[in-house]
C-alpha positions in Angstrom: 0.1 -0.2 0.3 2.7 2.1 0.6 4.6 2.2 -2.9 1.4 2.8 -4.6 0.8 5.7 -2.7 4.3 6.9 -2.5 4.2 6.8 -6.6 1.4 8.5 -6.8 2.7 11.3 -4.3 6.0 11.0 -7.1 3.6 11.9 -9.9 1.9 14.9 -8.3 5.5 16.3 -7.7 6.0 15.7 -11.4 2.8 17.5 -12.1 3.0 20.3 -9.7 6.6 21.1 -10.6 5.9 20.8 -14.6 2.9 23.4 -14.3 5.2 25.7 -12.2 8.1 25.7 -14.2 7.1 24.1 -17.2 3.7 24.9 -17.7 1.4 23.1 -20.5 0.0 25.9 -23.2 -2.9 26.0 -25.0 -3.0 25.6 -28.8 -2.7 28.4 -30.7 -1.6 28.2 -34.6 1.6 25.6 -33.2 2.2 27.5 -30.2 1.4 27.2 -26.7 1.4 29.6 -24.0 -0.3 30.0 -20.6 -3.3 32.2 -21.2 -3.2 35.3 -19.2 -6.8 36.5 -20.7 -8.9 35.9 -23.2 -9.3 36.8 -27.2 -12.4 37.1 -28.8 -13.2 37.7 -32.6 -16.2 39.3 -34.0 -18.2 37.8 -36.4 -16.6 34.2 -35.0 -14.9 32.1 -37.3 -15.7 30.8 -39.7 -15.9 34.2 -41.6 -16.6 35.1 -44.8 -13.0 35.7 -46.7 -12.8 40.0 -47.4 -14.7 40.6 -44.2 -13.7 43.5 -42.0 -13.0 41.6 -38.0 -12.9 43.3 -34.8 -10.6 41.3 -31.9 -11.0 41.9 -28.4 -7.9 41.2 -26.2 -8.6 41.5 -22.4 -6.0 40.9 -19.7 -6.7 39.1 -16.6 -4.8 41.6 -14.5 -3.3 45.5 -15.5 0.8 45.5 -15.0 2.8 48.3 -15.1 5.1 49.3 -17.8 3.3 46.7 -20.4 1.2 47.4 -23.1 -1.5 45.0 -24.9 -0.7 44.3 -28.7 -1.6 42.4 -31.1 0.1 40.2 -33.8 -1.9 38.8 -37.3 0.4 36.0 -39.0 3.6 37.4 -37.1 2.9 41.1 -38.0 1.6 44.1 -35.4 -1.6 45.2 -36.1 -1.5 49.2 -35.4 -5.3 50.0 -35.9 -6.4 49.7 -32.1 -8.3 51.2 -29.4 -7.8 51.8 -25.6 -11.0 50.7 -23.7 -9.1 50.3 -20.1 -5.6 49.5 -18.9 -6.8 45.4 -19.0 -8.7 45.9 -22.7 -7.6 46.8 -26.0 -10.0 46.7 -29.3 -8.4 45.7 -32.5 -9.6 46.1 -35.8 -9.1 43.8 -39.1 -10.1 44.8 -42.4 -10.4 42.7 -46.0 -9.3 39.4 -44.3 -8.6 37.4 -47.4 -6.5 35.0 -46.1 -8.5 31.3 -45.2 -6.0 30.6 -42.3 -5.0 33.2 -40.2 -2.7 33.2 -36.5 -3.9 36.0 -33.5 -2.0 36.2 -30.7 -2.3 39.6 -28.0 0.8 40.1 -25.9 1.6 42.1 -23.0 4.7 43.8 -24.4 7.2 45.9 -22.5 10.5 47.0 -22.9 12.8 44.2 -22.4 9.7 41.1 -21.9 6.8 39.9 -24.2 4.5 37.6 -22.0 1.5 35.9 -24.4 -2.4 36.8 -23.5 -3.9 34.3 -25.1 -4.4 33.5 -29.2 -6.8 32.5 -31.8 -7.1 30.6 -35.4 -9.3 32.2 -37.7 -11.0 30.1 -40.6 -12.3 32.2 -43.5 -14.3 30.4 -46.3 -16.5 30.8 -49.1 -19.8 30.1 -50.7 -19.7 27.3 -53.5 -20.1 27.7 -56.8 -23.0 25.9 -59.2 -21.7 22.9 -60.4 -20.9 22.7 -64.2 -20.1 20.5 -66.9 -22.7 17.4 -65.3 -22.0 14.4 -67.4 -22.8 10.9 -67.2 -21.4 7.8 -68.9 -20.4 3.9 -68.4 -19.2 1.2 -70.9 -21.5 -1.2 -72.2 -20.0 -3.5 -69.3 -19.7 -1.4 -66.8 -22.5 -1.8 -63.8 -22.1 2.1 -62.8 -23.0 4.9 -64.1 -19.8 7.3 -63.4 -21.5 10.9 -62.7 -19.0 14.1 -62.8 -18.9 18.0 -62.3 -16.5 20.8 -61.9 -17.4 22.4 -58.7 -15.5 25.4 -59.6 -13.5 27.9 -57.0 -12.3 26.2 -53.9 -14.6 27.0 -50.7 -12.0 26.5 -48.4 -14.4 25.1 -45.6 -16.4 21.9 -45.8 -18.7 21.8 -49.1 -21.6 18.9 -49.2 -23.3 17.8 -52.6 -26.6 16.2 -53.0 -27.2 14.0 -55.9 -30.7 13.3 -56.9 -31.8 11.3 -59.6 -35.7 11.8 -61.0 -37.5 10.7 -63.4 -39.1 13.0 -66.3 -42.2 13.3 -64.2 -40.2 14.3 -60.7 -40.5 10.5 -58.7 -36.8 10.7 -57.1 -35.3 7.2 -57.4 -31.1 7.9 -56.1 -30.6 10.3 -53.4 -26.7 10.1 -52.1 -24.7 13.0 -50.4 -20.6 13.4 -50.7 -18.5 16.1 -49.3 -15.6 17.7 -51.1 -16.0 15.6 -54.2 -16.8 16.1 -58.2 -17.6 12.4 -58.9 -20.2 9.9 -58.0 -21.2 6.3 -59.0 -24.5 5.6 -59.5 -25.4 1.9 -59.9 -26.9 0.8 -63.2 -29.6 -1.5 -62.3 -31.4 1.2 -60.3 -32.5 2.8 -64.1 -34.1 1.6 -67.1 -32.7 1.2 -70.1 -35.0 3.0 -72.3 -36.0 6.0 -69.4 -34.8 9.4 -69.5 -33.8 10.9 -66.2 -32.4 13.9 -64.8 -29.3 14.5 -62.3 -29.5 17.8 -60.1 -26.7 18.6 -57.9 -26.7 20.8 -55.0 -23.3 22.3 -53.3 -23.8 24.0 -49.9 -21.9 24.9 -47.0 -21.7 27.3 -44.2 -22.0 30.5 -46.6 -24.9 29.4 -48.7 -26.1 26.4 -51.2 -26.0 26.4 -55.2 -27.7 24.0 -57.3 -26.9 22.8 -60.8 -28.4 22.9 -64.4 -30.2 19.4 -64.5 -28.7 16.9 -67.1 -30.9 14.7 -68.6 -29.6 11.5 -70.2 -30.8 8.0 -71.0 -29.0 4.5 -70.6 -28.8 4.3 -74.5 -27.0 7.9 -74.8 -24.7 7.8 -72.5 -22.8 4.5 -73.3 -18.9 5.3 -74.5 -16.6 3.2 -76.1 -14.5 0.5 -73.7 -11.3 1.4 -72.2 -8.6 0.3 -73.8 -5.4 -1.3 -72.2 -1.3 -0.3 -73.3 0.2 -3.3 -73.5 3.8 -2.4 -74.3 5.8 0.8 -74.6 9.1 0.8 -77.0 11.8 3.5 -78.2 14.2 2.1 -80.6 17.4 3.9 -82.0 14.5 7.2 -81.8 14.9 9.0 -78.8 12.5 11.5 -80.0 9.2 8.9 -80.3 7.7 6.2 -78.0 5.5 3.4 -79.9 2.6 2.2 -77.8 1.1 -1.5 -78.8 -2.7 -1.4 -76.8 -5.7 -3.5 -77.0 -9.7 -2.7 -76.5 -12.3 -5.4 -76.1 -14.5 -3.9 -78.5 -14.2 -3.8 -82.5 -11.9 -0.2 -83.3 -13.2 0.1 -87.0 -14.9 3.3 -85.7 -12.6 4.1 -83.1 -10.1 6.8 -82.7 -7.3 6.6 -80.0 -5.8 9.5 -78.4 -2.8 9.7 -76.0 -1.9 11.6 -73.3 1.6 12.1 -71.4 3.7 13.6 -68.6 7.2 13.9 -66.7 7.5 13.1 -63.6 7.3 17.1 -62.6 4.8 18.1 -65.5 1.2 18.0 -65.8 -1.0 15.9 -68.2 -0.2 17.0 -72.0 -2.1 15.8 -75.1 0.5 13.6 -77.2 1.9 14.0 -80.9 0.4 10.6 -82.3 0.3 8.8 -85.4 -1.5 5.9 -85.8 1.0 3.2 -87.9 -1.5 0.2 -88.0 -4.6 -1.6 -85.6 -3.2 -1.4 -81.9 0.3 0.6 -82.6 0.0 4.0 -82.4 3.6 6.5 -82.3 3.8 9.6 -80.1 6.6 11.7 -80.9 7.8 15.5 -79.9 9.4 13.6 -76.8 12.9 14.4 -75.2 15.9 12.0 -75.4 17.0 10.2 -71.3 13.6 11.2 -69.8 10.8 9.3 -67.6 7.3 9.7 -69.3 4.0 8.7 -67.7 1.2 7.5 -70.8 -2.5 7.0 -71.0 -4.5 6.6 -73.8 -8.4 6.0 -74.7 -10.5 5.6 -77.9 -13.3 7.8 -79.1 -16.5 6.7 -81.0 -16.5 8.5 -84.9 -19.9 6.7 -85.6 -21.6 8.8 -83.9 -22.3 12.6 -84.2 -21.6 14.8 -81.1 -24.5 17.6 -81.6 -25.4 17.4 -77.4 -21.7 17.7 -77.3 -21.5 14.5 -74.9 -18.9 12.7 -74.4 -18.0 10.0 -77.3 -14.7 8.8 -75.4 -13.8 6.2 -73.4 -11.9 6.4 -70.2 -8.1 6.9 -69.7 -6.3 3.7 -69.9 -4.0 3.2 -66.9 -1.0 4.7 -67.1 2.3 3.1 -68.7 5.6 4.4 -67.8 8.7 4.3 -70.2 12.2 6.5 -70.0 13.3 7.6 -73.5 16.8 6.7 -74.3 19.6 9.3 -75.6 19.0 10.8 -78.9 21.6 10.7 -81.4 22.6 13.6 -83.9 19.9 13.6 -86.8 21.5 16.8 -88.9 24.6 17.1 -91.0 27.6 18.5 -89.9 28.6 22.4 -91.1 32.2 21.5 -92.9 34.5 23.1 -94.2 38.5 22.0 -95.9 41.6 23.9 -96.2 43.5 22.5 -98.7 47.7 21.8 -98.7 50.2 21.0 -100.4 50.8 18.3 -102.5 53.3 16.2 -101.4 56.1 13.7 -103.4 53.6 10.7 -102.6 50.7 11.6 -104.5 48.7 12.6 -101.5 47.6 15.5 -100.3 47.3 17.2 -97.0 43.7 18.3 -96.3 42.9 20.1 -93.1 38.7 19.4 -92.3 36.9 21.9 -90.6 33.4 21.5 -88.8 31.2 22.6 -86.4 29.7 20.6 -83.5 26.4 19.8 -84.2 23.6 21.3 -81.7 23.3 20.3 -78.3 19.2 20.1 -79.2 20.4 17.6 -81.5 21.7 14.7 -79.8 22.3 13.5 -76.2 25.2 12.8 -73.9 28.4 13.6 -75.6 30.5 13.2 -79.1 33.0 10.8 -79.4 35.1 11.4 -82.1 34.2 12.6 -85.8 34.7 10.0 -88.9 36.0 11.0 -91.7 35.7 9.0 -94.7 36.5 9.1 -98.5 33.4 10.9 -100.6 30.4 10.0 -99.5 31.0 6.2 -98.7 30.8 5.6 -95.5 32.6 2.4 -96.0 36.0 4.2 -96.9 37.3 5.5 -93.4 40.3 7.9 -93.7 40.2 8.5 -90.1 38.4 9.1 -86.8 39.6 12.3 -85.0 38.7 13.5 -81.3 36.1 15.5 -80.6 38.4 18.7 -81.3 38.5 20.8 -84.7 40.2 21.0 -87.3 41.4 17.8 -88.4 44.3 17.0 -91.0 44.2 13.8 -93.0 46.3 12.9 -96.0 44.3 11.9 -99.5 45.0 11.0 -102.6 45.1 14.0 -105.4 42.7 12.5 -107.4 39.9 12.2 -104.4 37.2 15.1 -105.3 35.9 15.1 -102.2 34.9 13.8 -98.1 32.7 13.6 -95.7 32.5 13.6 -91.7 29.7 12.0 -89.3 29.8 12.5 -85.4 29.6 10.0 -83.3 27.6 9.4 -80.2 26.8 6.4 -78.0 23.3 6.5 -79.3 24.1 7.3 -83.1 25.9 8.7 -86.0 25.1 12.2 -87.9 24.3 11.5 -91.5 27.8 12.6 -93.7 28.5 15.8 -94.9 30.4 16.4 -98.0 32.9 18.3 -97.9 34.4 19.1 -101.9 38.1 19.6 -102.9 37.6 20.1 -106.4 38.2 23.5 -107.7 35.6 24.1 -110.1 36.8 26.4 -112.0 33.9 29.1 -112.1 34.1 32.8 -112.5 34.7 33.8 -108.4 31.5 36.3 -107.0 32.5 39.6 -106.4 33.1 40.9 -102.6 32.0 44.5 -102.1 34.1 46.5 -99.8 33.4 45.4 -96.4 31.4 47.8 -93.6 32.7 47.5 -90.1 29.6 48.0 -87.5 29.3 51.0 -85.3 29.9 48.3 -82.2 33.6 47.9 -83.5 32.7 44.0 -83.3 31.6 43.1 -86.0 31.8 43.7 -90.2 28.8 43.5 -93.0 30.0 41.3 -95.4 27.9 41.7 -99.3 29.1 40.2 -102.6 27.4 39.6 -106.1 27.9 37.5 -109.3 29.4 39.1 -112.2 27.6 37.4 -114.2 24.2 38.0 -112.8 22.1 36.1 -109.8 23.0 32.0 -109.2 24.2 32.0 -113.0 27.6 30.1 -114.3 28.4 30.3 -117.5 30.4 26.9 -117.1 27.5 25.3 -115.5 27.5 25.2 -112.3 24.9 26.2 -109.9 25.7 27.3 -106.6 24.7 25.2 -103.4 26.0 27.6 -100.9 28.6 30.2 -100.3 31.4 29.8 -97.4 33.2 32.9 -95.4 36.4 32.6 -93.8 38.1 35.2 -92.1 41.5 35.4 -90.0 43.7 38.0 -88.5 46.7 39.5 -89.6 49.6 38.1 -88.2 47.6 34.4 -89.4 46.0 33.0 -86.5 42.7 30.6 -86.1 41.0 30.3 -89.3 37.3 30.8 -88.6 34.2 30.1 -90.7 31.1 30.5 -91.7 28.4 28.9 -94.3 25.9 30.9 -95.6 22.6 29.8 -97.3 22.6 29.7 -101.6 19.6 32.9 -101.1 21.6 35.4 -99.3 24.3 37.7 -101.0 25.2 39.3 -97.5 26.3 38.3 -93.6 27.6 39.8 -90.6 30.7 38.5 -89.2 31.0 39.1 -85.5 33.0 38.7 -82.3 35.7 40.6 -84.2 38.2 42.9 -82.2 39.2 46.3 -82.9 42.3 47.2 -83.8 43.4 43.4 -85.5 43.3 43.4 -89.0 40.9 40.6 -90.5 41.8 39.0 -94.1 37.9 38.1 -95.1 37.6 35.5 -98.0 34.6 34.3 -100.1 34.1 31.1 -101.8 31.4 29.6 -103.7 30.4 26.2 -103.6 29.0 24.8 -106.6 27.8 21.8 -108.5 31.3 21.7 -110.4 33.1 22.9 -106.7 34.3 25.3 -105.0 35.1 28.5 -106.9 38.1 30.4 -106.4 38.6 32.9 -102.7 37.9 36.6 -103.5 39.2 38.5 -100.6 39.4 41.9 -98.6 41.6 43.1 -95.7 39.1 45.1 -92.8 39.0 46.5 -89.5 36.2 46.3 -87.4 37.2 49.5 -85.7 40.5 51.7 -86.4 42.2 52.4 -83.7 45.4 54.8 -83.0 49.5 53.0 -84.0 50.9 52.0 -80.7 54.0 53.2 -81.6 55.6 54.9 -84.4 58.0 53.9 -87.1 61.7 53.5 -86.1 63.9 55.8 -89.0 67.8 56.1 -89.5 69.7 58.4 -90.8 71.7 57.5 -94.6 73.4 60.7 -95.0 73.1 64.7 -93.5 74.2 67.6 -95.1 74.6 71.0 -94.2 70.9 71.6 -95.3 69.4 68.7 -96.3 69.3 64.9 -94.9 68.4 61.5 -96.8 66.6 59.2 -93.7 64.6 55.8 -94.2 62.2 54.1 -92.0 60.7 50.9 -91.9 57.4 49.8 -91.9 55.1 49.3 -88.5 54.7 46.2 -87.9 50.5 44.9 -88.6 49.8 44.1 -85.0 50.9 47.4 -84.5 49.2 49.0 -87.0 45.6 49.1 -85.6 44.3 50.3 -88.6 45.2 51.2 -92.3 48.0 53.9 -92.3 47.3 56.7 -94.3 50.3 58.8 -93.4 53.1 59.6 -91.8 54.4 62.5 -90.2 58.7 63.4 -89.2 59.7 65.5 -86.7 62.9 67.5 -86.6 64.1 69.5 -83.8 67.1 71.5 -83.2 69.8 70.8 -80.5 70.6 74.7 -80.2 68.9 76.6 -77.8 66.4 77.8 -79.9 65.2 74.5 -79.8 63.3 75.1 -83.0 60.8 72.0 -84.3 59.5 71.5 -87.5 57.3 68.7 -89.4 56.5 67.4 -92.2 53.4 65.1 -93.9 54.3 62.0 -96.0 51.8 60.3 -97.9 51.8 56.4 -97.1 52.6 55.6 -101.2 55.5 57.9 -101.0 59.0 56.0 -100.8 60.1 55.6 -97.4 63.5 57.0 -98.2 63.7 61.1 -99.3 65.6 63.6 -99.0 64.4 66.7 -97.0 65.6 70.1 -96.4 66.5 71.1 -92.4 68.7 73.4 -90.9 71.9 73.8 -90.2 73.7 71.8 -87.0 72.9 69.0 -84.5 69.2 67.8 -84.8 66.5 65.1 -83.6 64.6 62.9 -85.7 61.2 61.1 -84.6 58.5 59.8 -87.1 54.6 59.1 -86.2 52.0 57.1 -88.4 48.3 58.1 -88.4 44.8 56.2 -89.5 41.7 57.3 -89.8 41.2 57.1 -86.3 44.1 59.7 -85.6 48.0 59.9 -84.7 49.7 57.3 -83.2 52.8 57.8 -80.4 55.9 58.9 -81.7 59.0 56.4 -82.8 62.1 56.4 -81.6 64.1 59.7 -81.1 67.7 59.7 -82.8 70.2 62.4 -83.3 72.0 63.7 -85.6 75.2 66.2 -87.3 75.9 66.8 -90.4 78.9 65.4 -92.1 82.6 67.2 -92.3 83.4 68.4 -95.0 85.7 66.2 -97.4 87.9 69.1 -98.5 89.1 70.0 -94.6 89.2 66.0 -94.0 92.2 65.9 -96.8 94.1 68.7 -96.1 94.0 67.1 -92.3 95.3 64.1 -93.9 97.9 65.3 -95.6 99.1 67.7 -93.3 99.6 64.8 -90.8 101.2 62.4 -93.0 103.5 65.1 -94.4 104.7 66.3 -90.7 104.7 62.2 -90.2 107.1 61.8 -92.8 109.2 64.8 -91.8 109.5 63.5 -88.7 111.1 60.0 -90.3 113.4 61.1 -92.9 115.1 63.2 -89.7 115.1 60.5 -87.5 116.9 58.2 -90.5 119.6 61.1 -91.2 120.9 60.4 -87.3 123.5 57.8 -87.1 122.6 56.6 -83.9 119.4 56.6 -85.0 119.9 53.9 -87.8 122.1 52.3 -85.8 119.6 51.7 -83.1 116.9 50.8 -85.7 119.2 48.6 -87.5 120.3 47.1 -84.4 116.4 46.7 -83.6 115.6 44.8 -87.1 118.7 42.4 -86.5 117.6 41.6 -82.9 114.1 40.2 -84.0 115.8 38.3 -87.1 117.8 35.2 -87.5 121.4 35.4 -86.9 121.9 34.2 -90.6 119.9 37.2 -91.8 122.1 40.0 -90.0 125.5 38.5 -91.3 127.3 40.8 -93.5 128.9 38.8 -96.3 132.4 40.4 -97.8 132.6 41.8 -101.1 135.2 40.5 -102.8 136.0 43.4 -104.6 136.6 45.3 -101.5 139.5 43.1 -100.0 142.0 45.4 -98.1 144.5 42.6 -98.8 143.9 41.8 -102.4 144.3 45.9 -103.4 147.6 45.8 -100.9 148.7 42.9 -103.0 147.9 44.2 -106.2 150.0 47.5 -105.0 152.5 46.1 -104.1 153.0 43.8 -107.2 152.9 46.9 -109.2 155.6 48.2 -107.7 157.8 45.2 -108.0 156.8 44.8 -111.7 153.5 46.4 -113.0 153.3 42.9 -115.7 153.3 40.4 -113.2 149.9 39.6 -111.7 149.4 38.1 -108.5 146.8 36.3 -106.3 146.0 36.2 -102.8 148.6 33.5 -101.5 147.1 30.1 -101.0 146.2 29.7 -97.3 146.8 26.5 -95.4 143.4 24.7 -93.6 142.2 26.4 -90.1 142.0 24.2 -87.4 141.2 25.3 -83.7 143.8 25.4 -81.4 144.0 25.7 -77.4 144.0 28.4 -75.2 147.6 27.5 -74.6 148.7 27.7 -77.8 147.3 30.8 -79.0 149.8 32.6 -77.4 152.3 31.4 -79.2 150.7 31.2 -82.9 149.0 35.0 -82.7 151.8 37.3 -81.8 150.9 40.3 -80.1 151.1 44.0 -81.9 153.1 46.9 -80.8 151.3 49.9 -81.3 153.1 53.4 -80.5 151.1 55.9 -80.5 153.5 59.2 -81.0 152.5 63.0 -81.3 154.5 65.3 -83.7 156.0 67.7 -81.5 156.2 65.1 -78.1 159.0 63.9 -76.0 160.4 61.1 -77.5 161.1 59.4 -74.0 157.5 58.8 -73.6 156.8 54.8 -73.3 154.4 52.8 -75.8 151.9 50.2 -75.1 152.0 47.0 -76.4 148.3 45.6 -77.2 147.7 41.7 -77.4 146.4 40.3 -80.6 144.1 38.1 -78.9 143.6 38.6 -75.1 142.7 35.7 -72.6 139.5 37.4 -71.5 137.0 36.0 -73.7 134.7 39.1 -72.8 137.4 41.6 -74.6 138.8 38.9 -77.1 138.2 40.4 -80.8 138.5 37.4 -82.9 138.1 35.0 -80.1 135.9 32.7 -82.9 137.1 32.0 -86.5 134.1 33.5 -88.2 134.8 37.0 -86.3 138.7 37.9 -87.5 138.1 40.9 -89.0 140.8 39.3 -92.4 138.8 37.2 -93.9 140.9 35.9 -97.6 139.2 36.7 -100.6 139.6 34.2 -103.5 139.2 37.2 -107.1 141.5 38.1 -109.4 143.0 42.0 -109.2 140.9 44.8 -110.6 143.2 47.4 -112.6 144.3 50.1 -111.4 141.1 52.2 -112.6 138.6 49.7 -111.0 140.1 50.5 -107.6 140.0 54.3 -108.2 136.4 54.1 -109.1 135.3 51.9 -106.3 136.7 53.4 -103.6 135.4 56.8 -104.9 132.0 54.7 -104.8 132.7 54.0 -100.9 133.4 57.3 -100.7 130.2 58.5 -101.8 128.8 55.7 -98.9 129.9 58.2 -96.5 127.0 60.8 -95.4 127.4 64.3 -97.0 128.0 65.5 -93.3 130.8 63.4 -92.5 132.2 64.5 -96.0 132.1 68.3 -95.1 134.1 67.9 -91.8 135.7 64.7 -92.3 139.4 66.5 -92.0 138.1 68.3 -88.6 136.0 64.8 -87.2 138.9 62.7 -87.9 141.5 65.6 -86.6 139.6 66.1 -83.4 139.3 62.1 -82.7 142.9 61.3 -83.1 144.5 64.9 -82.5 144.4 64.6 -78.6 145.4 60.4 -78.6 147.8 59.3 -81.1 151.0 60.7 -82.2 152.0 58.0 -84.3 151.1 54.4 -85.1 153.6 51.8 -85.6 153.4 48.6 -86.7 156.4 46.5 -87.4 156.6 43.0 -89.1 158.9 40.8 -89.3 158.2 39.7 -93.0 157.8 42.3 -95.9 154.4 44.3 -95.2 151.7 43.7 -97.0 149.4 45.9 -96.5 147.4 47.1 -93.6 144.3 48.8 -92.5 143.0 50.9 -90.0 139.9 48.3 -89.3 141.5 47.0 -86.9 139.5 48.6 -84.2 137.2 51.1 -85.8 136.8 53.0 -82.8 140.1 54.8 -84.1 137.5 55.7 -87.0 134.3 56.9 -85.3 133.7 58.4 -81.6 132.5 54.6 -79.7 133.2 54.3 -76.1 136.3 51.4 -75.9 135.7 48.0 -73.9 139.1 48.8 -71.9 141.3 52.1 -72.3 144.8 51.9 -70.7 146.7 55.5 -71.2 149.8 56.7 -69.6 152.0 60.1 -70.8 150.0 60.9 -73.9 149.7 57.2 -75.2 147.0 54.6 -74.8 146.0 50.5 -75.8 142.9 49.9 -77.0 140.8 46.8 -76.9 137.5 46.4 -78.6 135.1 43.6 -79.5 134.3 43.7 -83.3 131.5 45.1 -84.4 129.1 45.4 -87.6 130.9 48.5 -88.2 134.3 47.3 -89.3 133.1 47.0 -93.1 132.1 50.7 -92.8 135.7 51.2 -90.8 137.3 49.5 -93.6 135.9 51.8 -96.3 137.0 54.9 -94.3 140.5 53.8 -94.2 140.9 52.6 -97.7 140.1 56.0 -98.3 142.9 58.1 -96.3 145.3 55.6 -97.6 144.3 56.0 -101.3 144.1 59.6 -101.0 147.8 59.3 -99.1 148.6 57.6 -102.3 147.0 60.0 -104.9 148.3 63.3 -103.5 152.0 62.8 -102.0 152.5 66.4 -102.1 149.7 67.4 -99.8 151.5 66.0 -96.7 153.5 69.0 -95.9 150.5 71.5 -95.9 148.6 69.5 -93.0 148.3 71.3 -90.2 148.7 67.7 -88.1 150.6 64.6 -88.6 150.1 60.8 -87.3 152.2 58.1 -87.7 151.1 54.4 -87.0 153.4 51.7 -86.8 152.8 48.6 -86.0 154.9 45.7 -85.6 154.5 42.1 -85.4 156.9 40.4 -82.9 157.4 37.0 -84.0 155.2 34.2 -86.0 153.2 34.4 -88.9 150.7 37.1 -89.8 149.1 37.2 -93.2 148.9 40.6 -93.3 150.9 43.6 -92.6 151.5 47.0 -93.9 153.1 50.7 -92.6 150.4 53.3 -93.1 151.6 56.8 -92.5 148.3 59.0 -92.1 148.2 62.8 -92.4 145.0 64.8 -91.5 143.3 66.2 -94.3 144.1 69.5 -95.5 141.8 72.3 -96.0 142.5 72.0 -99.8 140.7 68.5 -99.6 137.8 70.3 -98.0 
């Protein structure tokens, strides 16, 4: 007993808690709340739609800071009237909503408390039932009667059906709510008796009665309802074939089909009766679910009473239409390539994709065939235009078809043969005002649609491409047209438009024109260069702008000249585009800057590159400066060549750069002093005898110890006339032991080289001597006596050379330093005498010639010795051993008379 009492106590507490904190609400339009008052509406629900309503909202208590408000379907009602602190009157005008919600609330600044709520219901009186109809089939047990009830009342409406005989006797009475159809048992009526059917509709706002419908059983008989047994789509997705049957003869019957999609309404189909029991419905969409129904109608009876002569709609049959293959030919064109060496021609086939409404799914590929025979396939291309193929040169045409999952389009013929007909004349192209289209028109030179060669036009093809060449675009035009428009063009881009006429004989030659859809200013100016710039005129040349930089047809060029001096003068000249791009033009003197601009019908473009130029220097001044510089250079070189030291340095520099054999001086046999002295000596002995250079023994190398015994020491005594006889003499060895000071350490450097040559006559000797004298520079001949005296006067008084054998002749070429002022390698001097040693140089030959000259002058003028201002004696004594050449030379300075 305690457990049930405790359980009930717990339930009561739970209910109390829920009522206090989670109270149960009264329904008011899907909202629950605790009523704090009441809400009243006049007139009460249901109300007639369009009426004015008065709403009373009453709160149970007056709360300070709160006001009463009313919301109709969530919107506040502003028309109100305050009665007191707890009551408020609201008015609603012309309420048209059949279902509404009212809520009365207490509102403060931050709180809302619901007072009460109410649902409003409105309605309309029923309309008069229209189009009352009764019908039955021959095998039916019920009479089916239908009507149209008119507008919706929004409230419950009841329909009373009464069947009366013509005399007013009621044989059937029935009642139905919110319906448009009733079934009357066929057994209640007589087949040959006429009856009247009356339908009465009523609800809260009123009643309405239909017109009497009079009928007899034989007048309302309709054909039997057909049955759809099968639906078939086949390969065509836009048509369905229905198989149907009926229980009665179909001789005087016709069929109607209606269909609808999942989301659509019933529509009458475009049916075509193929044969009995077979009907085709067209106008379908591919890949769509359809629901089909059909009925049959009797054509043997007239429908004067507008009664139904058709059966009821059959049961529905559902089917899905398949995908649709393309049914239209493609629009195709071609671009011919060159003929290869293998006899195949490259053909680029272009086409436009089929219309999306003409097929379903996606195009899988395009197939190209030779001619119209689809058995000779050339290639299969992806679903991208264009496609290039190689075909034999004799092929006249190719064809192309689009292949989808649901079929292939009919082949489109693409002619390859040239017709040879006269091409159509393309008239001037007219750009559109919007700058993105061009109007194209053409005509035939011989008349409309007439060909002198027999070909009749099939259609036209217009192709265009931008310049420079870009992707080719084309358009097919009907043969009945002579104009069209090209759209999608870009302003400032040059296009090449060509027109082809496709006839029964082939394709004509193109008729082409250049056009801009809209001209613009050039983006830059031409590049200019200066060819010749003279004092008051200039020859310039400029390059043509690239096509993509022109932005229009160039009509002229403008040349701008600006002086680069303080005046900053600017000149301009306009040149026609037909003029050559190289020209002379006058200009002011001085340096200047040039720029060019190009102009189109849209205006002048930007200036090109800026170059500066100045007049060329006159040619006469250049020649004068060149001659002056060359003359000065030659004078400097000639002056330097007259200086012996410069010549020596140049000679030494050249010899150091070349090989040794190139600088070796080859002796001349005719200049041999030994031969000359021997010839002179022989003439002194006997004028009739002639001698040659004595035969020499073979030359062999000797050691250092043997050289002192083989080569004697030459004693040179140098004395000056008038000096004291007690001056010592200096002995100079012919060869020294020091290799650095050895004059003739090697046989090839010995001053004397034996020459084997016949003696020349005395006259020839004199002549040769005179030629050698002429080799000496002029400044030496003019002052050679003074220079020689200065050179030897301070150092030599006499040079004596002694030999154990009779002297054969001696030259002064043993040391060229005696005749030319050079720095000696070693010098020993004491009391007016000296001993000189140096290495022989290439100047020995010149010294020999000079020494011989002195000797010859002494021989030829013996009487002049007494008149000289100074006298020198050179003696060379050979102490011991064999020496091949020896001479005693007494030389005096050249007299003033010889100068």
